[in-house]
N, C-alpha and C positions, 0 to 999 in steps of 0.2 A: 503080312508083315510087321517087323517091331518099329516104331516112330522114336525118333530121339526128340526129348523135351529139352530146351536150353533154356536154361531160368537161374536164376541167382538161388543160391542152396540154403540160405537161411530165413527167406521169406516168404509167405505165401504170396504177395502182390499180384501181377495182371496176370500171372503164368494161373496160377490158381484155379482161373476160369477155366483154363485148357486144363488143367488137371482133373478137375471133377468132368468134364465131358469123356475125356481116355478111362475114369474110371467107370462112368457110368456105363460107358460103351464095351467095358470090358476088354481092354484095346492093350495089347501086348508094346510098354514104352518103357523107355530106359529117362529116367531122371538125371541129365548126364553130370550136373555139376554136384547131385547127393551121393555119386557113386564113389567109394572111397580113392583116396589122392594114389594110393597103394596099386589100385585097379585102373588107373588113367582117368579119373573123376577128379570132383574138385572144383573150385572158380579159377584156378590157373587154366586148366584143362580147358574150362567151358569159354575161356577168353580166348583160348588159343584156336578152337575149334572154328569158332565164331569170326575170326580173323580168317579163315580158309574158304567160309561157306561162299557160294556162287548160286546165285547171284547175292551181293551181301546185304545183309538185314541190316537196317538204322540200328536196334538193340532188342534186348528178347523183349517176350517170351519169343523163341523160334520155335518152328517145330520141322525137322527134316522126317519127309515121307518117302523112302525111294528116291528118285529124281527131282522131286520138290523142295524145295526152301522156302517154310513160308512164316511170314512177320504179321505183329499187330495179332492182338489179341482177338476181335472179330473176324480178320481174314482166316485166321487158323480154324474158329468157329464156325466159319461157313464151311470149310474143307470137310471138317469132320461130322459136322452134320448132316451132311450128302452121303456121305460115306456109311455113315453108324444107325441111319434110322434116327438124330435127334433135331431134324427138320422136317417140316413138310417137303410132301418129294413134288408139288405143283412150282411153277415160279414164285407164283405170287405169294404162296407161303411162305417162302424160303427167303423171298425178300424182306418180308412182315418181318420176322425172326430175326435178321440180317439186321433190319431197323433198329429193333428192339434192344440189341446187342451194343449197337453203336450209342443207343440212350444210356445204357449200362458205362460205357466207355466214359460219356460225359460226367455223368454221377460221380464214376471212380476219381474223376480229375479232380471233381469238386470236394471232394470227400478228402483226398489228399492234403488238397488247399486249404483244409482247414485249418491244418496244424502247420504247413509252410505257404502262407499266402502270399509272402516277399521272392522267394527264390528255394530251388530246391538245393542249390548250393551251398545255402547257410544253416546253420545248426537250428533248430526249432528254436532254443535259449535265446537266439539272436534277433528272433522275430516273436516274442511273446506276447508284446502289446498288439500287434497287426492281428496275431490268430485269434487272441479271445475279441477283438472286433468281427472278424472274418465269422468266428465260429458262431454268434451272436444271431448275424444273418443267415448262414447256412440253418440252423436251426428251426429259425422262427419262418423262412422264405421257401428255401431250395428244399431243403427234406421231405417237407409236408407236398411239395410240388412234386418232386418225384416220386415218391411212393403213393401218392396221391393219381397218380398217373396210369401206376400199373394195377393199384385197385380199381379203378376202373375200368380195364381192360379185361379184368378177372369177372367184375360185376355181369359185364356183357358179354364175353366169351365163352370162360371157365369151362373145366375146372380149372385148363392150365394157360396159360397166355397166348398160345397158338391152339389153342382149342380144346380135341379131347385128347390129343397124346402129348407125353410130355417131350420138350424141348428143350436144347440147350440154354434158351431164353430163360425159363424155368430153374437151371441148377444157377446160371447166375444172380438171378433174383434171391436163391436161397443165399447165396454168399454175399450179395451186398448187405442182406438183411442182417446174416451173423455178423460182419463186420460192424455195420452201425451200430449192431445193438452191444457189441464189446468196446465201440469206441466211444459210443454217448450213451450209454444206457440210462439215463435219468431222462433224455429226450426221448428216446425212442418207447418208453413205458409212458410217457404223456401222449404218443401222438397214437398209441396203441389201439386205442377204441376205435380210431378212423380207417385203420388196416388190415383189419380183421383176416380180409381175406388173403392178403399179403402175407401176413405171419402163418395162418393157416398150409398156405402153397410151402413156406420153407420148412414147415413140421413135417408134411409130407415129404419132401425131399430127403429129409434128413433122415426118413424114417424107410426108404428105397434101400433093398438087402445090400446094391453094390456103394451105393454110398454111406450108409451105416457101417458096413466093414472098412472103406476105405478111410472113415471119421474117426473109428477105434484104432487105426494103424497107426504105426512110427511114419508111415508116408506121410501124413498128411501136420502141417509145422503148423504149430500155435500161432495165434494172432500175438503179436509182440509191438514194441515200440519202434522197430527198425523198417515195417512194413507203409502200407497203403492206410490201413484202418487205425489209428493209436488210440491209447486212452490216458487223455490228460485230464483229470479231472476238475481242473478251472475252465476247461473248454466247453464240459459239457452242463446242462440246465435242461430245466423244461421250459 
């Protein structure tokens, strides 16, 4: 089955967590909005197709898999994990990996709110003072708490978050680590001695053959200042 992934064409965003799972699985998929407009793709086609889907999703990312129309990153990954061996086969294990992914959902929201603490409908320039204050709290309190949590799991479980086999949660930790290193390089460098296992896991994911090929391909969108993880130097610091 060829999957259809519906997400914005110019950013990694929440859709990147799904892309990584599809790439690691070696799945056949079409990134709808990134298909040339002349071939029926592009953002306009994305919006038209989203409006026609049933049941209607609230927002991208959306994965169409035959009769299934799935929205919400964690929900999509729960589905792909079971289908492509990216989650444990037992119920307790599947729920544990889903729980980890929901924690990544919280982390991603807080990482986005570093630069948009008041409203996502306002420009960053309209909330810079609030963003600076929010960034300080995130760097000092939330960032060590989140990454320290995953570090503790790896210390007790290892080598992967769910034990002996790689799961979509490991792919998500890779994406979160690389995104935070892009957005907050100084803060992440200062934290590095305390999160060695998490950083090593990110390196191992990056070296996996299918992921390495994906990262080197034009399918991988570069981090940029329109996505979740944005680098504003004034928000970074140790």
